N, CA, C and O atoms as a MOPAC input file, in Angstrom:
PM7 MOZYME 1SCF
protein

 N    102.37600 1    93.85000 1    90.35700 1
 C    103.38400 1    94.64800 1    91.04900 1
 C    102.82000 1    95.09700 1    92.38100 1
 O    101.70400 1    95.61000 1    92.46000 1
 N    103.59100 1    94.90200 1    93.40300 1
 C    103.17400 1    95.39500 1    94.71800 1
 C    103.22200 1    96.92100 1    94.67900 1
 O    104.05600 1    97.50500 1    93.98700 1
 N    102.32700 1    97.55800 1    95.42300 1
 C    102.25200 1    99.02500 1    95.38800 1
 C    103.54100 1    99.66300 1    95.87200 1
 O    103.90000 1   100.72500 1    95.36400 1
 N    104.25800 1    99.07900 1    96.82400 1
 C    105.46600 1    99.67700 1    97.32400 1
 C    106.56700 1    99.65100 1    96.25900 1
 O    107.41200 1   100.54500 1    96.23000 1
 N    106.56900 1    98.64200 1    95.38700 1
 C    107.56000 1    98.55100 1    94.33200 1
 C    107.49400 1    99.75300 1    93.38100 1
 O    108.50700 1   100.17700 1    92.82400 1
 N    106.29500 1   100.28500 1    93.21100 1
 C    106.09500 1   101.43100 1    92.34100 1
 C    106.96000 1   102.61500 1    92.78800 1
 O    107.43500 1   103.37700 1    91.94600 1
 N    107.16700 1   102.77500 1    94.07000 1
 C    107.91800 1   103.93200 1    94.59100 1
 C    109.42000 1   103.80700 1    94.33100 1
 O    110.13400 1   104.80800 1    94.37500 1
 N    109.90300 1   102.60700 1    94.06200 1
 C    111.33100 1   102.42600 1    93.80000 1
 C    111.74000 1   103.05100 1    92.45900 1
 O    112.92700 1   103.28200 1    92.23000 1
 N    110.80500 1   103.31800 1    91.59900 1
 C    111.10200 1   103.85300 1    90.27100 1
 C    111.15200 1   105.37500 1    90.25600 1
 O    111.42400 1   105.95900 1    89.20600 1
 N    110.90200 1   106.03300 1    91.37300 1
 C    110.89200 1   107.48200 1    91.42200 1
 C    112.29600 1   108.02900 1    91.67000 1
 O    113.12800 1   107.37400 1    92.29800 1
 N    112.54300 1   109.22000 1    91.17500 1
 C    113.78800 1   109.90900 1    91.46400 1
 C    113.79100 1   110.37200 1    92.91000 1
 O    112.77300 1   110.28200 1    93.59600 1
 N    114.91100 1   110.86000 1    93.36800 1
 C    115.00200 1   111.40000 1    94.73100 1
 C    113.97200 1   112.52000 1    94.91800 1
 O    113.30800 1   112.59300 1    95.95100 1
 N    113.84600 1   113.38300 1    93.92000 1
 C    112.87500 1   114.47700 1    93.98700 1
 C    111.44100 1   113.91200 1    94.10900 1
 O    110.62100 1   114.41300 1    94.87800 1
 N    111.17600 1   112.86200 1    93.32800 1
 C    109.85500 1   112.23000 1    93.37900 1
 C    109.56400 1   111.59900 1    94.72700 1
 O    108.44600 1   111.70000 1    95.23100 1
 N    110.55300 1   110.95300 1    95.31400 1
 C    110.36400 1   110.36500 1    96.62700 1
 C    110.15100 1   111.41400 1    97.70200 1
 O    109.39400 1   111.19400 1    98.64700 1
 N    110.81900 1   112.56200 1    97.56500 1
 C    110.60300 1   113.67400 1    98.51100 1
 C    109.18100 1   114.19400 1    98.37300 1
 O    108.54500 1   114.52900 1    99.37300 1
 N    108.67700 1   114.26400 1    97.15300 1
 C    107.29500 1   114.72000 1    96.92900 1
 C    106.31800 1   113.73000 1    97.56000 1
 O    105.33200 1   114.13800 1    98.17300 1
 N    106.58300 1   112.44900 1    97.41600 1
 C    105.72700 1   111.41300 1    98.03600 1
 C    105.72800 1   111.61200 1    99.55400 1
 O    104.66800 1   111.61500 1   100.18100 1
 N    106.88900 1   111.77500 1   100.13000 1
 C    106.97700 1   111.99700 1   101.58600 1
 C    106.19400 1   113.23700 1   102.00400 1
 O    105.47400 1   113.21800 1   103.00200 1
 N    106.33800 1   114.30600 1   101.24000 1
 C    105.64200 1   115.56100 1   101.54200 1
 C    104.13100 1   115.38100 1   101.48700 1
 O    103.41000 1   115.84400 1   102.37200 1
 N    103.66100 1   114.71400 1   100.45800 1
 C    102.21100 1   114.47400 1   100.34200 1
 C    101.69800 1   113.63600 1   101.49000 1
 O    100.64500 1   113.93600 1   102.05200 1
 N    102.42500 1   112.58700 1   101.85000 1
 C    101.99400 1   111.72500 1   102.96200 1
 C    101.98200 1   112.44700 1   104.28600 1
 O    101.05100 1   112.29300 1   105.07600 1
 N    103.01400 1   113.23700 1   104.53500 1
 C    103.03200 1   114.03600 1   105.78300 1
 C    101.89900 1   115.04400 1   105.82400 1
 O    101.24700 1   115.23300 1   106.85100 1
 N    101.67900 1   115.68200 1   104.69200 1
 C    100.58600 1   116.64700 1   104.60800 1
 C     99.23500 1   115.95600 1   104.77800 1
 O     98.34900 1   116.47000 1   105.46100 1
 N     99.08500 1   114.78700 1   104.15200 1
 C     97.82100 1   114.04600 1   104.29200 1
 C     97.57600 1   113.71600 1   105.75400 1
 O     96.44700 1   113.84300 1   106.22700 1
 N     98.59000 1   113.29900 1   106.47100 1
 C     98.42100 1   112.96200 1   107.88200 1
 C     97.95900 1   114.18500 1   108.67000 1
 O     97.10100 1   114.07000 1   109.54600 1
 N     98.51200 1   115.33400 1   108.37000 1
 C     98.09000 1   116.58200 1   109.04100 1
 C     96.64900 1   116.93100 1   108.70300 1
 O     95.86100 1   117.26900 1   109.58600 1
 N     96.30700 1   116.84600 1   107.41500 1
 C     94.92600 1   117.17000 1   106.98700 1
 C     93.94500 1   116.18400 1   107.60000 1
 O     92.88400 1   116.59200 1   108.07100 1
 N     94.27300 1   114.89600 1   107.60400 1
 C     93.37400 1   113.89500 1   108.21400 1
 C     93.21600 1   114.18600 1   109.69400 1
 O     92.12100 1   114.05200 1   110.24000 1
 N     94.30400 1   114.58400 1   110.35400 1
 C     94.23100 1   114.89000 1   111.78500 1
 C     93.39800 1   116.11000 1   112.07800 1
 O     92.68100 1   116.15100 1   113.07800 1
 N     93.48300 1   117.11200 1   111.21100 1
 C     92.70900 1   118.36200 1   111.41500 1
 C     91.25100 1   118.20300 1   111.04700 1
 O     90.37100 1   118.65700 1   111.77800 1
 N     90.98400 1   117.55700 1   109.91300 1
 C     89.60800 1   117.49400 1   109.39200 1
 C     88.89200 1   116.19000 1   109.70800 1
 O     87.67200 1   116.09300 1   109.58100 1
 N     89.66500 1   115.18500 1   110.12300 1
 C     89.11900 1   113.83700 1   110.26500 1
 C     89.22600 1   113.14300 1   108.92400 1
 O     89.02800 1   113.76700 1   107.88100 1
 N     89.53600 1   111.86000 1   108.94100 1
 C     89.77200 1   111.10800 1   107.71700 1
 C     88.54700 1   111.14700 1   106.78800 1
 O     88.68000 1   111.35200 1   105.58200 1
 N     87.37300 1   110.95200 1   107.35700 1
 C     86.16600 1   110.88500 1   106.52200 1
 C     85.79500 1   112.25000 1   105.94200 1
 O     85.18900 1   112.31400 1   104.87200 1
 N     86.13900 1   113.32400 1   106.61300 1
 C     85.78900 1   114.65400 1   106.12300 1
 C     86.83400 1   115.24700 1   105.19400 1
 O     86.51900 1   116.12000 1   104.38500 1
 N     88.05100 1   114.79300 1   105.29600 1
 C     89.14400 1   115.33100 1   104.46500 1
 C     88.94300 1   114.86100 1   103.02900 1
 O     88.56400 1   113.71700 1   102.77800 1
 N     89.20100 1   115.75900 1   102.10800 1
 C     89.09100 1   115.41500 1   100.68500 1
 C     90.49200 1   115.39000 1   100.06000 1
 O     91.45000 1   115.93700 1   100.60500 1
 N     90.57200 1   114.74000 1    98.90800 1
 C     91.83300 1   114.76200 1    98.17900 1
 C     92.20400 1   116.17200 1    97.73900 1
 O     93.38200 1   116.51200 1    97.63900 1
 N     91.19700 1   116.98000 1    97.48000 1
 C     91.46000 1   118.38900 1    97.14300 1
 C     92.11000 1   119.09800 1    98.33400 1
 O     93.02800 1   119.89600 1    98.14700 1
 N     91.64800 1   118.81800 1    99.54800 1
 C     92.25100 1   119.40400 1   100.75400 1
 C     93.72300 1   119.00200 1   100.85300 1
 O     94.58400 1   119.84200 1   101.11600 1
 N     94.00300 1   117.73200 1   100.64500 1
 C     95.37100 1   117.21800 1   100.75700 1
 C     96.23000 1   117.83400 1    99.66700 1
 O     97.32100 1   118.32900 1    99.95300 1
 N     95.76800 1   117.81600 1    98.42800 1
 C     96.54600 1   118.35300 1    97.30300 1
 C     96.84700 1   119.82100 1    97.51100 1
 O     97.98300 1   120.25300 1    97.31800 1
 N     95.83800 1   120.60000 1    97.90300 1
 C     96.04400 1   122.04300 1    98.11200 1
 C     97.06100 1   122.29900 1    99.22400 1
 O     97.94200 1   123.14600 1    99.07500 1
 N     96.94400 1   121.58100 1   100.32100 1
 C     97.86000 1   121.77400 1   101.42400 1
 C     99.30200 1   121.32200 1   101.06300 1
 O    100.27600 1   121.86600 1   101.58400 1
 N     99.41400 1   120.33000 1   100.17200 1
 C    100.71900 1   119.82600 1    99.74900 1
 C    101.31800 1   120.63700 1    98.62100 1
 O    102.47300 1   120.42900 1    98.24900 1
 N    100.54300 1   121.56400 1    98.07300 1
 C    101.05700 1   122.38300 1    96.98100 1
 C    101.07800 1   121.65300 1    95.64500 1
 O    101.92500 1   121.91600 1    94.79100 1
 N    100.13000 1   120.72800 1    95.47700 1
 C    100.02800 1   120.00600 1    94.21500 1
 C     98.56900 1   120.00900 1    93.76400 1
 O     97.73500 1   120.70100 1    94.34700 1
 N     98.27100 1   119.24500 1    92.74300 1
 C     96.88600 1   119.12800 1    92.27300 1
 C     96.38000 1   117.72100 1    92.53000 1
 O     97.14800 1   116.83100 1    92.89600 1
 N     95.09200 1   117.52900 1    92.33800 1
 C     94.57100 1   116.16200 1    92.47300 1
 C     95.20800 1   115.25300 1    91.41900 1
 O     95.45700 1   114.07400 1    91.67400 1
 N     95.46700 1   115.80700 1    90.24100 1
 C     96.13300 1   115.02900 1    89.19400 1
 C     97.52000 1   114.60900 1    89.61200 1
 O     97.94900 1   113.49000 1    89.33000 1
 N     98.23800 1   115.52000 1    90.29800 1
 C     99.55400 1   115.19900 1    90.81700 1
 C     99.47700 1   114.10200 1    91.85500 1
 O    100.33200 1   113.21700 1    91.89400 1
 N     98.45800 1   114.15300 1    92.69600 1
 C     98.24300 1   113.11400 1    93.69300 1
 C     98.03000 1   111.75600 1    93.01400 1
 O     98.65500 1   110.75900 1    93.37700 1
 N     97.13100 1   111.74300 1    92.01900 1
 C     96.77100 1   110.48700 1    91.36600 1
 C     97.88400 1   109.95200 1    90.48400 1
 O     97.86400 1   108.77900 1    90.11300 1
 N     98.86000 1   110.79200 1    90.14100 1
 C    100.01500 1   110.28600 1    89.41000 1
 C    100.83800 1   109.35900 1    90.29400 1
 O    101.49100 1   108.43500 1    89.80800 1
 N    100.79900 1   109.61600 1    91.59500 1
 C    101.57600 1   108.83100 1    92.54800 1
 C    100.70500 1   107.78200 1    93.26200 1
 O    101.09500 1   106.61900 1    93.35900 1
 N     99.55700 1   108.18100 1    93.74700 1
 C     98.67700 1   107.32100 1    94.53500 1
 C     97.39600 1   107.07900 1    93.78300 1
 O     97.04400 1   107.85700 1    92.89600 1
 N     96.69300 1   106.02100 1    94.11500 1
 C     95.39500 1   105.75700 1    93.51200 1
 C     94.31000 1   106.24800 1    94.47200 1
 O     93.97500 1   107.43100 1    94.43700 1
 N     93.76100 1   105.40900 1    95.30800 1
 C     92.68800 1   105.89600 1    96.17000 1
 C     93.22400 1   106.66800 1    97.38400 1
 O     94.41800 1   106.63600 1    97.68000 1
 N     92.33400 1   107.34400 1    98.06000 1
 C     92.66100 1   108.11400 1    99.24800 1
 C     93.38300 1   107.24900 1   100.28800 1
 O     94.31000 1   107.71400 1   100.95100 1
 N     92.96000 1   106.01400 1   100.42400 1
 C     93.58200 1   105.14500 1   101.43400 1
 C     95.03500 1   104.82100 1   101.15000 1
 O     95.73200 1   104.32700 1   102.03600 1
 N     95.51900 1   105.08400 1    99.93800 1
 C     96.93500 1   104.81000 1    99.61900 1
 C     97.88500 1   105.65100 1   100.43400 1
 O     99.05200 1   105.29300 1   100.59300 1
 N     97.40500 1   106.76600 1   100.95300 1
 C     98.28100 1   107.63700 1   101.72400 1
 C     97.81500 1   107.74600 1   103.15800 1
 O     98.10200 1   108.73500 1   103.83200 1
 N     97.10000 1   106.73900 1   103.63300 1
 C     96.67900 1   106.75200 1   105.02400 1
 C     97.57700 1   105.80600 1   105.81500 1
 O     98.22200 1   104.91800 1   105.25700 1
 N     97.60200 1   106.01400 1   107.09400 1
 C     98.51100 1   105.24300 1   107.94200 1
 C     97.73300 1   104.33200 1   108.85600 1
 O     98.32500 1   103.60000 1   109.64800 1

């Protein structure tokens, strides 16, 4: 399965959460630098947990642009 296909199975609420996490990740990467930013930083800023992040994405690079 292609990774993008996985997102087609989410509800509207789930897709909004994905968008929120990605936007937040971009902000955290911009503020801290990609190499210095942690998944904990992204999860905290997005209002979720690392477990919530990994439910949707696998590695850190899954949400990088």
